[in-house]
C-alpha positions as CSV (number, residue, x, y, z in Angstrom):
1,M,-37.0,17.0,106.2
2,P,-34.7,19.7,104.8
3,L,-31.1,20.2,106.0
4,L,-30.7,21.1,109.6
5,Y,-27.3,22.5,109.1
6,Y,-24.9,23.1,106.2
7,R,-21.5,24.8,106.1
8,S,-19.0,25.1,103.4
9,L,-15.4,25.9,104.4
10,Q,-12.4,26.4,102.2
11,N,-11.5,22.7,102.3
12,A,-14.6,21.0,103.7
13,E,-18.3,20.7,103.7
14,I,-20.5,19.7,106.7
15,A,-24.2,18.8,106.7
16,L,-26.8,17.5,109.1
17,W,-30.1,15.9,108.2
18,K,-33.0,15.0,110.4
19,A,-33.9,11.6,109.0
20,T,-37.7,11.5,109.8
21,E,-38.4,9.8,106.4
22,H,-38.9,6.1,106.2
23,S,-35.8,4.0,105.3
24,D,-37.4,3.1,102.0
25,F,-37.3,6.7,101.0
26,F,-33.5,6.8,101.3
27,R,-32.9,3.3,100.0
28,D,-35.0,3.9,96.8
29,N,-33.3,7.2,96.2
30,L,-29.8,5.6,96.5
31,K,-30.8,2.7,94.2
32,E,-32.2,5.2,91.6
33,Q,-28.7,6.7,91.5
34,D,-27.0,3.3,91.4
35,F,-25.3,3.9,94.7
36,P,-23.9,0.6,96.1
37,T,-26.0,-0.6,99.0
38,D,-24.7,-4.2,99.4
39,Q,-23.1,-3.2,102.7
40,V,-26.5,-2.9,104.3
41,E,-26.9,-6.7,104.2
42,Q,-24.3,-6.9,107.0
43,I,-26.3,-4.7,109.3
44,H,-29.2,-6.3,111.3
45,H,-30.4,-3.5,113.6
46,P,-33.3,-1.5,111.9
47,E,-32.1,1.8,113.4
48,K,-28.6,1.2,112.1
49,I,-29.9,0.3,108.7
50,H,-32.0,3.6,108.7
51,Q,-28.9,5.6,109.7
52,W,-26.8,4.0,107.0
53,Y,-29.2,4.8,104.2
54,A,-29.8,8.3,105.5
55,S,-26.2,9.2,105.9
56,R,-25.3,8.0,102.4
57,F,-28.3,9.8,101.0
58,L,-27.0,13.0,102.6
59,L,-23.5,12.3,101.3
60,C,-24.8,12.1,97.7
61,R,-26.9,15.2,98.2
62,I,-24.0,17.4,99.0
63,Y,-21.3,15.5,97.0
64,P,-22.9,13.8,94.0
65,A,-19.5,12.5,92.8
66,A,-19.7,10.0,95.7
67,I,-22.0,7.8,93.7
68,Q,-19.1,6.9,91.4
69,L,-16.3,7.1,94.0
70,Y,-17.7,5.5,97.1
71,S,-15.9,2.4,98.4
72,Q,-17.9,-0.1,100.5
73,R,-14.9,-1.1,102.6
74,K,-14.9,2.0,104.9
75,P,-16.0,5.7,104.9
76,Y,-13.5,6.6,102.2
77,L,-13.9,8.0,98.8
78,F,-11.4,6.3,96.5
79,N,-9.3,9.0,94.7
80,G,-11.6,11.6,96.4
81,P,-11.8,13.6,99.6
82,E,-12.0,12.0,103.0
83,I,-15.3,11.5,104.7
84,S,-16.6,11.2,108.2
85,F,-20.2,10.1,109.2
86,S,-22.0,10.5,112.5
87,H,-25.5,9.8,113.8
88,S,-27.5,10.3,116.9
89,Q,-31.0,9.0,117.1
90,D,-32.7,10.3,113.9
91,V,-30.0,12.8,113.0
92,V,-27.2,12.0,110.6
93,A,-24.1,14.1,109.9
94,V,-21.5,14.1,107.1
95,Q,-18.2,15.8,106.7
96,I,-16.3,15.9,103.5
97,S,-12.8,17.2,103.7
98,H,-9.7,17.5,101.4
99,Y,-7.7,16.8,104.6
100,K,-8.4,14.3,107.4
101,S,-11.9,14.5,108.7
102,G,-13.7,13.8,112.0
103,I,-17.3,14.7,112.9
104,D,-19.7,13.9,115.7
105,V,-23.3,14.8,116.5
106,Q,-24.7,13.9,120.0
107,W,-28.1,14.6,121.6
108,A,-27.8,16.0,125.1
109,D,-28.6,12.7,126.8
110,P,-28.7,12.3,130.6
111,K,-27.0,8.9,130.1
112,L,-23.8,10.8,129.4
113,K,-23.6,11.6,133.1
114,V,-23.7,7.9,134.0
115,I,-20.7,7.1,131.8
116,S,-18.9,10.5,132.3
117,A,-16.0,8.9,134.3
118,R,-15.1,6.9,131.2
119,F,-14.4,10.0,129.0
120,L,-13.8,13.0,131.2
121,N,-10.5,14.4,132.2
122,D,-10.0,16.6,135.3
123,M,-10.3,19.9,133.6
124,D,-12.8,19.1,130.8
125,M,-15.9,20.4,132.7
126,E,-14.0,23.5,133.8
127,T,-13.1,24.2,130.2
128,V,-16.6,23.6,128.7
129,K,-18.9,25.6,131.0
130,T,-22.6,26.0,129.9
131,S,-25.9,26.6,131.7
132,D,-26.5,22.8,131.9
133,E,-24.3,19.9,133.0
134,I,-25.7,17.6,130.3
135,I,-25.2,20.1,127.6
136,S,-21.5,20.5,128.7
137,L,-21.1,16.7,128.7
138,S,-22.6,16.4,125.2
139,I,-20.3,19.0,123.8
140,I,-17.2,17.4,125.4
141,W,-18.3,14.0,124.1
142,S,-18.7,15.4,120.5
143,I,-15.3,17.1,120.6
144,K,-13.6,13.9,121.8
145,E,-15.5,11.7,119.3
146,A,-14.6,14.0,116.4
147,V,-10.9,13.9,117.3
148,F,-11.1,10.1,117.8
149,K,-12.6,9.7,114.3
150,Y,-9.9,12.0,112.9
151,Y,-7.3,9.4,114.0
152,G,-9.4,6.3,113.7
153,T,-7.2,4.2,116.0
154,G,-4.6,4.3,118.7
155,L,-6.5,6.8,120.9
156,T,-8.9,6.7,123.8
157,F,-11.2,9.5,125.0
158,K,-9.2,9.8,128.2
159,H,-6.2,10.7,126.0
160,I,-8.0,13.7,124.5
161,E,-8.2,16.9,126.6
162,V,-10.4,19.8,125.8
163,K,-8.1,22.8,126.3
164,H,-10.3,25.7,125.1
165,Y,-14.0,26.2,124.3
166,D,-15.5,29.5,123.0
167,P,-19.3,29.4,122.6
168,V,-19.2,32.9,120.9
169,S,-17.0,31.9,118.0
170,D,-18.2,28.2,118.2
171,T,-14.6,26.9,118.3
172,A,-12.6,24.6,120.5
173,L,-9.1,23.3,120.9
174,A,-8.4,19.7,121.9
175,V,-5.1,18.0,122.5
176,A,-4.7,14.4,121.5
177,N,-2.0,12.3,123.3
178,R,-1.4,9.5,120.9
179,N,1.5,7.1,121.5
180,G,3.2,9.7,123.7
181,E,3.0,12.4,121.1
182,K,0.7,15.4,121.6
183,Q,-1.1,17.1,118.8
184,T,-3.5,20.1,119.1
185,H,-6.6,20.2,116.9
186,K,-9.0,23.0,116.2
187,L,-12.7,22.3,115.9
188,I,-16.0,24.0,115.1
189,V,-18.5,23.3,117.9
190,D,-22.2,24.1,117.6
191,Y,-25.2,23.4,119.9
192,I,-28.3,23.0,117.7
193,D,-31.8,22.2,118.9
194,G,-30.7,20.0,121.8
195,M,-27.7,18.4,120.3
196,S,-24.0,19.2,120.0
197,L,-22.0,19.1,116.8
198,A,-18.2,19.1,116.5
199,Y,-15.9,18.6,113.6
200,V,-12.1,19.0,113.1
201,I,-11.3,21.7,110.6
202,E,-7.6,21.4,109.8
């Protein structure tokens, strides 16, 4: 399938791909480019293997230099820009940034309502108002997951508050309370074909 979404900002690139192809398609493409795939041997779930291949395929498609720079230890390009991966079902997302990065894609899944007490703060639903509760929950989840990935550690979803959401400009503000220090982050937030996408843009 072609790209679902692509955006180039001053210091970042963001892309989504609907990975309906078989895993072999992505694996063979990566091997043809000599992209290191040894890390897949540590993954046992077929869906996770598929997502790994698809996300690295997408990375190489929008940033070919990753083939030489990619480190297997974590989503990090040695001597290159920072990278963040996300996936939800058969959709994979990649953000490449010259600053810290954090991206999340999330289908509007009714299961989010079941676990909402684990990640919602008192005012989150008041801030993110949409025509559907599940859509609002998916947007809130994506915002918090993107900020969480921006830091990588020392933060829980309960310590991230969504302070502003504007569906017209597709922007949001979130405040992270990490180790007693509060930091505000600006994000781009889109809702595309039943799924939310959020990424930190500083």
